[in-house]
Backbone as numpy.savetxt, mean C-alpha at the origin, in Angstrom:
# Nx Ny Nz CAx CAy CAz Cx Cy Cz
-2.02 -16.66 -23.35 -2.95 -16.85 -22.24 -4.37 -16.48 -22.65
-4.55 -15.40 -23.34 -5.90 -14.96 -23.77 -5.86 -14.65 -25.22
-7.06 -14.52 -25.83 -7.13 -14.14 -27.21 -8.29 -13.17 -27.33
-8.52 -12.67 -28.58 -9.52 -11.65 -28.77 -10.91 -12.16 -28.51
-11.12 -13.46 -28.56 -12.45 -14.02 -28.32 -12.75 -14.23 -26.81
-11.76 -13.98 -25.96 -11.97 -14.16 -24.53 -12.98 -13.08 -24.04
-13.99 -13.52 -23.31 -14.98 -12.60 -22.89 -14.45 -11.64 -21.81
-15.14 -10.54 -21.66 -14.72 -9.53 -20.65 -14.90 -10.18 -19.25
-15.92 -10.94 -19.00 -16.10 -11.53 -17.71 -15.02 -12.58 -17.42
-14.58 -13.28 -18.44 -13.49 -14.28 -18.28 -12.17 -13.58 -17.91
-11.90 -12.49 -18.65 -10.67 -11.72 -18.35 -10.73 -11.15 -16.93
-11.87 -10.58 -16.58 -12.02 -10.00 -15.26 -11.83 -11.08 -14.18
-12.39 -12.23 -14.38 -12.24 -13.33 -13.46 -10.76 -13.80 -13.33
-10.12 -13.91 -14.48 -8.68 -14.30 -14.48 -7.85 -13.29 -13.70
-8.07 -12.02 -13.94 -7.35 -10.98 -13.23 -7.61 -10.99 -11.73
-8.90 -11.08 -11.35 -9.26 -11.10 -9.94 -8.69 -12.34 -9.27
-8.74 -13.46 -9.92 -8.21 -14.71 -9.38 -6.69 -14.62 -9.16
-5.99 -13.99 -10.12 -4.58 -13.84 -10.00 -4.24 -12.98 -8.77
-4.94 -11.89 -8.58 -4.70 -11.03 -7.42 -5.10 -11.69 -6.11
-6.24 -12.36 -6.15 -6.73 -13.05 -4.96 -5.76 -14.13 -4.51
-5.10 -14.81 -5.45 -4.15 -15.88 -5.09 -2.98 -15.39 -4.28
-2.69 -14.09 -4.40 -1.59 -13.49 -3.62 -1.87 -13.64 -2.12
-3.12 -13.44 -1.74 -3.51 -13.50 -0.32 -3.74 -14.93 0.20
-3.67 -15.92 -0.71 -3.82 -17.32 -0.31 -2.47 -17.98 -0.09
-1.40 -17.29 -0.43 -0.05 -17.89 -0.27 0.35 -17.99 1.20
0.92 -19.14 1.54 1.42 -19.30 2.91 2.76 -18.59 3.04
2.89 -17.71 4.03 4.07 -16.94 4.28 4.44 -16.95 5.75
5.73 -16.75 6.05 6.19 -16.73 7.40 5.95 -15.40 8.10
5.79 -14.35 7.33 5.61 -13.03 7.88 4.22 -12.80 8.45
4.06 -11.90 9.40 2.70 -11.59 9.91 1.84 -11.09 8.75
0.54 -11.33 8.80 -0.32 -10.87 7.70 -0.25 -9.36 7.51
-0.11 -8.96 6.28 0.03 -7.51 5.96 -1.17 -6.75 6.49
-2.36 -7.31 6.43 -3.54 -6.61 6.91 -3.43 -6.29 8.39
-3.00 -7.24 9.18 -2.85 -7.01 10.62 -1.80 -5.98 10.93
-0.67 -6.07 10.20 0.45 -5.15 10.39 -0.01 -3.70 10.12
-0.67 -3.53 8.97 -1.10 -2.19 8.60 -2.10 -1.61 9.55
-3.08 -2.43 9.93 -4.12 -1.91 10.84 -3.51 -1.53 12.19
-2.60 -2.38 12.69 -1.94 -2.07 13.97 -1.13 -0.80 13.92
-0.39 -0.64 12.85 0.50 0.56 12.72 -0.31 1.85 12.57
-1.39 1.80 11.74 -2.18 3.00 11.52 -2.98 3.36 12.78
-3.56 2.33 13.39 -4.30 2.56 14.65 -3.36 3.10 15.72
-2.15 2.59 15.77 -1.16 3.09 16.75 -0.86 4.54 16.56
-0.62 4.93 15.31 -0.36 6.36 15.02 -1.58 7.21 15.42
-2.74 6.74 15.11 -3.96 7.53 15.45 -4.07 7.66 16.96
-3.80 6.59 17.72 -3.94 6.63 19.16 -2.98 7.59 19.85
-1.83 7.76 19.22 -0.82 8.68 19.83 -0.93 10.10 19.22
-1.98 10.35 18.44 -2.20 11.66 17.86 -1.30 12.01 16.70
-0.72 10.97 16.08 0.18 11.18 14.96 -0.55 11.27 13.64
0.16 11.78 12.67 -0.40 11.83 11.32 0.14 10.63 10.54
-0.57 10.30 9.45 -0.13 9.21 8.56 0.28 9.93 7.25
1.54 9.74 6.93 2.13 10.35 5.73 2.51 9.20 4.80
2.14 9.30 3.53 2.33 8.22 2.62 3.28 8.62 1.46
4.01 7.63 0.97 4.88 7.90 -0.20 5.08 6.64 -1.02
5.03 6.82 -2.33 5.35 5.78 -3.25 5.57 6.37 -4.62
6.16 5.59 -5.51 6.45 6.08 -6.87 5.68 5.28 -7.90
5.45 5.86 -9.06 4.76 5.16 -10.14 3.37 4.70 -9.73
3.01 3.53 -10.24 1.68 2.97 -9.94 1.53 2.64 -8.44
2.63 2.25 -7.79 2.58 2.03 -6.35 2.14 3.31 -5.66
2.66 4.42 -6.11 2.29 5.71 -5.52 0.78 6.02 -5.71
0.26 5.61 -6.87 -1.16 5.87 -7.16 -2.04 5.03 -6.16
-1.59 3.82 -5.89 -2.36 2.97 -4.93 -2.29 3.61 -3.52
-1.14 4.15 -3.17 -1.02 4.80 -1.87 -1.81 6.12 -1.81
-1.96 6.80 -2.91 -2.78 8.00 -2.90 -4.26 7.64 -2.67
-4.68 6.47 -3.21 -6.04 6.02 -2.99 -6.23 5.68 -1.54
-5.22 5.05 -0.90 -5.31 4.75 0.55 -5.32 6.05 1.34
-4.50 6.99 0.99 -4.43 8.26 1.69 -5.82 8.94 1.76
-6.47 8.91 0.61 -7.82 9.49 0.50 -8.81 8.82 1.44
-8.80 7.46 1.46 -9.71 6.74 2.30 -9.40 6.90 3.78
-8.14 6.97 4.16 -7.76 7.19 5.54 -8.28 8.56 5.98
-8.21 9.52 5.10 -8.81 10.85 5.41 -10.31 10.73 5.62
-10.96 9.95 4.78 -12.40 9.79 4.93 -12.74 9.12 6.23
-11.80 8.31 6.81 -12.03 7.72 8.11 -11.81 8.69 9.25
-11.40 9.93 8.93 -11.21 10.92 9.97 -9.77 11.04 10.46
-8.85 10.39 9.79 -7.43 10.43 10.16 -6.73 11.62 9.49
-5.70 12.08 10.12 -4.87 13.16 9.53 -3.87 12.51 8.60
-4.10 12.65 7.30 -3.25 12.03 6.28 -2.74 12.97 5.27
-1.53 12.67 4.77 -0.88 13.54 3.80 -0.03 12.67 2.86
0.20 13.17 1.66 1.04 12.44 0.71 2.26 13.28 0.40
3.43 12.62 0.50 4.69 13.31 0.27 4.68 13.99 -1.09
5.04 15.23 -1.13 5.10 16.01 -2.40 3.94 16.94 -2.56
2.85 16.73 -1.82 1.74 17.65 -1.85 2.15 18.94 -1.13
1.61 20.08 -1.59 2.00 21.35 -1.05 1.64 21.53 0.42
0.65 20.79 0.90 0.22 20.98 2.30 0.76 19.91 3.24
1.68 19.08 2.75 2.26 18.04 3.63 3.17 18.69 4.69
2.85 18.45 5.97 3.66 19.04 7.03 4.95 18.31 7.24
5.88 18.87 8.06 7.07 18.12 8.42 6.72 16.88 9.23
7.42 15.81 9.01 7.16 14.59 9.77 7.75 14.69 11.17
7.08 14.15 12.15 7.47 14.20 13.53 7.54 12.79 14.16
8.14 12.64 15.32 8.27 11.33 15.96 6.92 10.58 16.18
5.84 11.33 16.35 4.57 10.66 16.59 3.89 10.19 15.29
4.43 10.58 14.18 3.81 10.29 12.86 4.23 8.92 12.35
3.48 8.42 11.37 3.76 7.17 10.68 3.95 7.41 9.23
5.07 7.00 8.65 5.28 7.01 7.22 4.94 5.68 6.65
4.02 5.61 5.71 3.74 4.40 4.96 4.35 4.55 3.58
5.31 3.69 3.26 5.99 3.79 1.93 5.92 2.46 1.25
5.93 2.46 -0.06 5.97 1.21 -0.82 7.21 1.16 -1.66
7.82 -0.04 -1.63 8.95 -0.37 -2.52 8.79 -1.85 -2.86
7.97 -2.11 -3.84 7.69 -3.49 -4.23 8.92 -4.34 -4.34
9.94 -3.91 -5.10 11.17 -4.65 -5.26 12.13 -4.57 -4.06
11.73 -3.88 -3.01 12.58 -3.75 -1.82 13.23 -2.44 -1.70
13.39 -1.71 -2.79 14.03 -0.38 -2.69 13.96 0.43 -3.96
13.77 1.72 -3.78 13.90 2.72 -4.81 14.68 3.86 -4.14
15.59 4.49 -4.89 16.43 5.53 -4.23 15.57 6.64 -3.63
14.54 7.07 -4.29 13.71 8.14 -3.76 12.94 7.72 -2.49
12.39 6.50 -2.53 11.66 5.97 -1.36 12.64 5.80 -0.20
13.83 5.32 -0.48 14.84 5.14 0.57 15.15 6.51 1.21
15.31 7.51 0.39 15.64 8.89 0.92 14.52 9.36 1.87
13.27 9.16 1.46 12.14 9.61 2.30 12.07 8.78 3.61
12.29 7.49 3.48 12.29 6.65 4.70 13.41 7.06 5.64
14.54 7.37 5.09 15.71 7.81 5.88 15.39 9.09 6.65
14.73 10.04 6.03 14.35 11.27 6.69 13.41 10.99 7.84
12.39 10.13 7.60 11.41 9.76 8.64 12.10 9.14 9.80
12.99 8.14 9.55 13.68 7.48 10.64 14.62 8.43 11.42
15.21 9.43 10.73 16.15 10.30 11.37 15.48 11.22 12.37
14.14 11.44 12.24 13.45 12.28 13.21 12.67 11.46 14.22
12.79 10.10 14.13 12.16 9.22 15.08 10.77 8.72 14.70
10.35 8.93 13.49 9.05 8.43 13.03 9.13 6.91 12.78
7.98 6.25 12.90 7.87 4.86 12.50 7.70 4.80 10.98
8.30 3.78 10.38 8.19 3.57 8.93 7.55 2.21 8.64
6.37 2.22 8.01 5.74 1.01 7.61 6.04 0.84 6.11
6.78 -0.22 5.81 7.16 -0.46 4.37 6.24 -1.56 3.82
5.59 -1.27 2.71 4.84 -2.23 1.96 5.75 -2.74 0.85
5.97 -4.07 0.75 6.93 -4.58 -0.19 6.68 -6.04 -0.56
7.22 -6.46 -1.65 7.19 -7.88 -2.06 8.49 -8.54 -1.74
9.46 -7.79 -1.23 10.80 -8.32 -0.95 11.15 -7.97 0.51
10.62 -8.69 1.46 10.84 -8.29 2.88 12.22 -8.60 3.41
13.02 -9.36 2.67 14.35 -9.73 3.15 15.49 -8.89 2.55
15.18 -8.15 1.52 16.27 -7.45 0.80 15.79 -6.10 0.34
16.73 -5.31 -0.10 16.38 -4.01 -0.65 16.81 -2.89 0.28
17.05 -1.72 -0.31 17.60 -0.61 0.44 16.60 -0.03 1.46
15.32 -0.17 1.22 14.31 0.37 2.13 14.01 -0.56 3.32
14.22 -1.82 3.17 13.83 -2.80 4.17 14.55 -2.50 5.51
15.81 -2.15 5.41 16.60 -1.91 6.66 16.12 -0.68 7.40
15.35 0.17 6.77 14.85 1.41 7.40 13.43 1.24 8.00
12.83 0.05 7.80 11.45 -0.17 8.17 11.35 -0.50 9.64
10.32 0.08 10.29 9.94 -0.28 11.67 9.05 -1.48 11.61
8.24 -1.61 10.55 7.32 -2.68 10.35 7.23 -2.95 8.82
6.93 -4.21 8.46 6.84 -4.55 7.05 5.52 -5.21 6.78
4.81 -4.72 5.79 3.58 -5.32 5.26 3.98 -6.03 3.99
4.07 -7.37 4.07 4.58 -8.20 2.98 3.44 -8.61 2.08
3.58 -8.26 0.78 2.63 -8.68 -0.24 3.42 -9.67 -1.15
3.17 -10.97 -1.10 3.96 -11.93 -1.84 3.53 -12.00 -3.31
3.81 -10.94 -4.05 3.40 -10.83 -5.44 4.57 -10.48 -6.29
4.46 -10.79 -7.59 5.49 -10.43 -8.55 5.51 -8.92 -8.78
6.72 -8.38 -8.89 6.89 -6.95 -9.18 7.58 -6.82 -10.50
7.82 -5.59 -10.94 8.53 -5.37 -12.17 9.98 -5.91 -12.12
10.54 -6.00 -10.91 11.91 -6.48 -10.73 12.03 -7.97 -11.04
10.97 -8.69 -10.98 11.06 -10.15 -11.21 10.01 -10.67 -12.21
9.75 -9.86 -13.21 8.68 -10.25 -14.19 9.25 -10.83 -15.45
10.51 -11.18 -15.50 11.18 -11.60 -16.74 11.25 -13.12 -16.87
10.42 -13.85 -16.12 10.50 -15.31 -16.14 10.02 -15.92 -17.45
9.03 -15.36 -18.09 8.51 -15.96 -19.32 8.10 -14.84 -20.30
8.94 -14.70 -21.31 8.69 -13.66 -22.33 8.05 -14.27 -23.60
7.71 -15.54 -23.52 7.19 -16.19 -24.73 5.72 -15.84 -25.02
5.00 -15.44 -24.00 3.63 -15.10 -24.18 3.30 -13.77 -23.49
2.25 -13.12 -23.92 1.85 -11.85 -23.35 1.16 -12.11 -22.02
1.73 -11.54 -20.93 1.14 -11.80 -19.63 -0.18 -10.97 -19.49
-1.13 -11.57 -18.76 -2.39 -10.88 -18.50 -2.16 -9.66 -17.63
-1.29 -9.77 -16.62 -0.93 -8.70 -15.75 0.59 -8.45 -15.83
1.02 -7.52 -16.70 2.45 -7.35 -16.93 3.16 -6.57 -15.80
4.45 -6.67 -15.85 5.35 -5.94 -14.93 4.92 -6.08 -13.48
4.58 -4.97 -12.84 4.25 -5.00 -11.42 2.75 -4.98 -11.17
1.92 -5.31 -12.16 0.48 -5.19 -12.03 -0.10 -6.09 -10.97
0.47 -7.29 -10.75 -0.11 -8.18 -9.72 0.15 -7.51 -8.33
1.36 -7.06 -8.10 1.63 -6.37 -6.84 0.77 -5.11 -6.65
0.65 -4.33 -7.67 -0.13 -3.10 -7.56 -1.64 -3.37 -7.31
-2.13 -4.39 -8.01 -3.53 -4.78 -7.82 -3.75 -5.32 -6.42
-2.76 -6.07 -5.94 -2.84 -6.63 -4.59 -2.80 -5.46 -3.53
-2.00 -4.45 -3.85 -1.96 -3.27 -2.96 -3.37 -2.66 -2.85
-4.06 -2.49 -3.94 -5.41 -1.90 -3.91 -6.33 -2.74 -3.04
-6.33 -4.04 -3.24 -7.21 -4.97 -2.49 -6.86 -4.92 -1.04
-5.57 -5.02 -0.71 -5.14 -4.95 0.68 -5.58 -3.66 1.35
-5.41 -2.55 0.64 -5.78 -1.25 1.23 -7.30 -1.16 1.49
-8.13 -1.76 0.60 -9.55 -1.75 0.86 -9.89 -2.57 2.10
-9.16 -3.68 2.32 -9.37 -4.48 3.53 -8.93 -3.69 4.75
-7.84 -2.94 4.64 -7.35 -2.12 5.76 -8.41 -1.08 6.13
-8.93 -0.40 5.16 -9.94 0.63 5.36 -11.19 0.04 6.06
-11.61 -1.11 5.56 -12.76 -1.81 6.16 -12.52 -2.10 7.64
-11.34 -2.70 7.94 -11.01 -3.08 9.32 -10.87 -1.85 10.20
-10.22 -0.82 9.69 -10.06 0.40 10.49 -11.39 1.07 10.74
-12.27 1.05 9.77 -13.61 1.64 9.96 -14.29 0.99 11.17
-14.18 -0.35 11.23 -14.78 -1.06 12.34 -14.07 -0.70 13.66
-12.75 -0.72 13.61 -11.95 -0.46 14.82 -12.17 0.94 15.38
-12.22 1.93 14.50 -12.37 3.34 14.87 -13.85 3.70 15.12
-14.75 2.79 14.83 -16.14 3.07 15.06 -16.70 4.15 14.15
-16.25 4.15 12.89 -16.63 5.21 11.93 -17.78 4.66 11.10
-19.03 5.18 11.31 -20.18 4.71 10.52 -20.03 5.18 9.06
-20.67 4.46 8.13 -20.56 4.86 6.70 -20.99 6.30 6.44
-22.01 6.79 7.15 -22.40 8.18 6.89 -21.38 9.20 7.31
-20.60 8.87 8.35 -19.51 9.79 8.77 -18.38 9.79 7.76
-18.08 8.60 7.23 -17.05 8.47 6.21 -17.45 9.25 4.98
-18.68 9.04 4.54 -19.18 9.72 3.35 -19.20 11.26 3.51
-19.48 11.74 4.71 -19.56 13.17 4.99 -18.22 13.88 4.73
-17.14 13.11 4.77 -15.85 13.73 4.59 -15.38 13.77 3.12
-16.20 13.23 2.28 -15.86 13.24 0.80 -15.97 14.69 0.33
-15.09 15.08 -0.52 -15.13 16.47 -1.03 -16.42 16.78 -1.76
-16.84 18.02 -1.70 -17.98 18.50 -2.47 -17.47 19.40 -3.60
-16.20 19.46 -3.80 -15.58 20.36 -4.85 -15.24 19.54 -6.09
-16.28 18.89 -6.62 -16.09 18.12 -7.85 -17.03 18.57 -8.91
């Protein structure tokens, strides 16, 4: 696909185009952006916290979202952090399982559902997987994950394994933060004021 003579701007364009194409696909599911904004705004309106969980690179994308939701003035936590409180019925768990399920993500979703919390699952497999059946709502990202990246091993892929899905997560989450900022009436200076000064 690429060679050493490919320019940086060409590579960047190819990567961005690949991720952008995910959002141009026609799907039967509700738009992931609308689902996420509705679920997060709903949790905020009922005084609930937003608790996030994911593994690997998916987890890193969710940590970035957790940070930005905090900057928007929401009560957010990431599973595994020392200060994460117990989940309650008014809270929202946002979890990612690109291939539809991971045993650890399933266990966390199961705990959240057992106490009556809503579970928003971000996934590329909305019809299958161990976590799908535990979801109250699904944010579908129609992108390749590591579970289905074995279609062509003859050439080096520009975005290997789950990189398309993970890149699409980042872009989706930026759109979510933008929309929520408008919906919550959070001006840029208020968002910036919540950024840590301990750096």
